[in-house]
N, C-alpha and C positions, 0 to 999 in steps of 0.2 A: 504494500500500500504506500510505498515511498513516493510514488508519482501521483498519488491521489490528493484531492483538495476538497475542503468543505466549501460548497458554492450555494448561494441563496437561490431558491426556486421561485419562478414567477407564479406558478400555480401549485397548490397543495390540495390533493384529493379533489381536483377539478375546480377549486375556487381560488380567487386571488389570495396570495400568501401574505396576508396582513401581518402575521406574527414573525415573518422573516425566517421561517424554517429553512434549514440548509440540508443539502444532500452531499454525501461524499462521492465525488465524481473523478473520473479519469479522463484526461484529455485524449480524445481519439486521434484527431489530426486537425491541421489547418488546411483550408482550401482557398484558392484565389484564382481570379481571372486576370491578374496583373494590375487591376485597379481596386478591386474590392476583395477583402479577406474576411473569412469567417472561421471561428473556432468551434469545432464539434466535440461534444463531450458525451460520456455515457456513465451510468451508475457504476460505482466500484463494488456494489453488492452482487447478489446472485442474479442470474438471468431471469427475466419475467416472461420470456417467450416460451410457451410450453412445447411447441413443436417447430424448432428452427429448421429452415430448409438448407442452411449453410452456416459456416462458422461466423459470417458477418450478419447473421439473422437472429442473434441471441439477445441483443440489447437495443433499447430504444435510444435514438440520438437526441441530444439536447443542443440547442444553439445558444452560444453566449452572446447576450445583447446588453450592453451597458451594465455589466456586472452581474446580471441575472442569467439563469438558465431557463430557457423556454423549450418545452418538448416539441420536437418536430412530428411526434406521433407516428414515427416510422423507424425501421431499422436501417442499417447501412445497405442491406440487401434490397429493401424497398426503394431507397433513394437511388440506388444504381439502376433498378428496374425502371423507375419513372423517367430517369434522365436518358436511359439508353435504348428503350424499346422502340421509340419512333424512328431514330436514325438507323438502328439495326434493321428494322422492318423495311425501311426505304431502300437500304442497300441490297438486302437479300431477295425481296419479292415486290418491290415497288410500292410499299405502303401497307399499314396494318390491316386495311380492308381486304387485302389480297392473301392474307395468311392461310385461310381455309383452303382456297384454291391451290396454293403452293404446296401445302401438306398433302392434299388429295392426289395431286399429280405425282409427288414423290412416292406415295404409297402404291399407286398403280404401277409405277415403273420399277420400284425396288423393294416394296414390301415394308414390313414393320421395322426391320433393321435399318433401312434407308431413312425412315422417318425418325428413328432414334438418333441417327447420326446428324440429320438435319436440325433437329431440336437442340442437340449439343452444340452445333455450329452457331445456331441462333443465340444460345446462352452465352457463348464466347463473345459474339459481337455485341450483345447487350452489355456485358461486363466491360468490354473495351471502350465502347462509347460512354456508357453510364458511369464508369469510374473516372472519367476525365474531370479533374478539379474545376476546370472552367465551366463545364456544363452544369455541374452541381452548384457552383456559385451562382450561375445565371438563374437556375431554378429557384434557389433560396431567395435571391434578390427579388424575383417576380412574386414569390409567395409573400414576402414581407411587404412588398408594395401593395398587395391586396389588403393585408391587415391594416396598413397605414390609411388606405382609402376608407376602409370601414370606420376606423377611429375618427378620422377627420369629418366624415359625414355626421357622426354622432356629436362631435364637438360643435359643428355648425348649427345643428338643430336642438342643442341643449339636452341631449340624452333621450330624444324621442325614439331613436334607433339604437341598435346594439353598440355599446362602446367597447371596442376591441382592445384588450389589455396588451396584446403583443404589438399592435400598431402604436399604442401609447408609449410602450417601452422603447420602441425604435425612435420615437420623437422625444423620449426622455420626459414624458408628461404623465407619469403614473398617478400623481396626486390629483391632477385634473380628471383623469379617467375614473378615479374613485368617486368623485363628485358626480360625474356623468352616470356612473353605474347606479348610484343611489336614485338619481332622477329617473333612470330607465326602469328600475325595479318598481318605483312608485307609479310610473305610467302603466307598466304591465299589470300591477295590482289593481289599478283603477279600471283598466279594460277588463280584467278577469271578473271584478266585482259587478261591472255593468253587464257583462255577458251572463253571469250567474243570475242576476236579477231578471234579465230577459228570459232566460231558460226557465226559471221558476214560474214566471208569469205565464209563459206558454204552456208549461206542464199543468198549472192550475186551471187554465182555460180548457185544456184538453180533458182533464179529469172531470171538471164540472159538466162539460158537454156530454161525455160518455155516461156519466151518472144520470144526467137528464134523460138521455135516450133509454137507459135501463129503467128508470122510474116510469117513463111513458109506456114501456112494454109491460111493466107490472100493472099499471092502471088499466091498460087495455085488457089484460088477462082478467082482472077483477070484474070488468064490465061483462066479459063473456060468461064468467061464473054467475053473475047476477041475472043476466038476461038470457042465457042459453047460447049454445053454439059450439064450435070446435076450438078447443084450447090447444094450441101447438106448444109442445114442450121444448121451446128453444132455450138457449143459454142467456143469462144476464150477467154482466160484469160490473162490479162496483169498485171504483178506484179510491184508495187512500192517497196514493200519489202515483207517478208514472210507472214506478217499478214495484209497487205494492198494491195488489188488488185481489179481490175474491170473485171466483166464477162459480155460478150455480146453474143447475137446471131450473127453469122457470117454476115448475110445479114444486120442486123441493124448496125453492126460495119462499114460495107462498105458504107452504106447510110451516116453515120456520116463523114467518111473519105472523101467522094466525095461531101459533102455539099448538099445532097438531103434531103430536108425538108419533113419529114414524120409526119402526124398528130399523136398525142399521142395514139389514139385508134388503128390506124393501126400499130404503133410501137409495142404496146403490143400484138397485134394479131400475128405479125411476130415472136416475142419472144416465145409466148406460143403455137402457132399452126402450123406455117410453117415448113414443113418437107424438101422440096426441090423445086427448080425452074429449069425448062428446058429452056436453051437459044439456039435459032436456028435462023440463018440468022440475027443476030443483034437484035433480039427481044425475049421477054419472051413468049414462045408458050404455056406453061402449068406450073402448079405447083401442088404439093401434100401437103396436110395438115392433121393434126390429127383431126379426127371428134369426137367432144364431143357431149354429149346429148344436143340437142337443138341448137348446134352450126352450123355455116356455113362458107363458104369461104369469102374472102374479095373481094368486088367489085372493090376496089381502088388499090389492090396490083399490077395489071398489069401496071397501070399508073406509080407508083413509081419505080417498078422494071425496066421498060423501061427507065425511067429517069436515073437510076443508070447505065444501060448498055450504054446509050448515053454519060454519063459523063466519064466512063472508056474508051470508044472508042475515044472520043475527046482528052483525055489526051494522049492516045497512039499515035494518029495522030500528036499531038504537039511534043511529044518526038521524033518521027521519022523525023520530018521536020528539 
C-alpha cells in the first residue's frame, strides 16, 4: 500500500460527500492528448466487480478533479471498449452497423473457428484503438463537458433542473451546487406534492363515481324485489380507495344489507353459481344458475331469497307508514 493515498470522494453511497469521507486509492495512470491531462485512480481495496472479463475489469476508475475523486462508473476494460469499438469496427467491417453481416459471412466461409479468430482480431483492434491515451482523454473531456453543461443550465435557472455535482466540481463551484441542489430538491418536492394531491383527487372522484354506480345497481335491485321481475345476480364493487375495495355478488350484498343470515355454503353457491332470480307476487318463483359438471341447484336458496324479499317488503311498508 506504499503507493496508495487517502483521497476525498465527490460522492459517498450515491450522495454528495458533505462529510468529506476519503477512500484509499491507487493511482492507475495519467492520460493526455498533449494539451489536457487526467489522472485515473482506483480503490486500493478488494475488487467490487464480481465477474471481471479481464485483468483490467476488476476495479472501477475514478477521475481526479480539483482534489476530489469522481467515479467514472466504468472499469478500464469498459473505457477501452467505449473508446475503441467504433474505430475498430470502421477498420474491420466499415462501421458497427455492419458487424452482423461481417460475422455471418465469416461463419459461412470458415465456420465457428473462423468466427472465433475474427472476434479475437476485433478485440485486439478495440484494445489498440481504445487504449490510446489521446482517445481516452478526448472521451473524458467530452463527458465532463456534458456534466458542465448540465450544471450551468441549473445555475442559470436557479436549480429548477438537475444540478450536476461533477460539472460543478470541474468549475470549482461545489458550494454553489449545494445551494442549487437544495432548491432543486424543494422544487421536486413541490411537484411531487402537487402530483400526489392531483392523484388523490382523481382517485377520490373515481371511487365516488364507482360507488354511485354500485348504489344505483343496488337501488334498482331493490325496486325489482318490491315490484317483481328478474333480478340479475351481477357483481357490485364498493371502493374504500383505488386499491382497497370489496366485491360482492348483488344478491349476497342485499342479504348482508337486510341482515338475512345465509349459511356459508349457500353464500358461496350464490356467488359462484346464481345467475338470476325471478320475483313474482312477493315470492321467488324461479331462479337460473350456471350448471357445472356434477353441480346442482341449491335446495335452500328459495328459503333465503324469500326471507330477503320479506325483509325488503317490510322495510318498504315501514317507510310508507
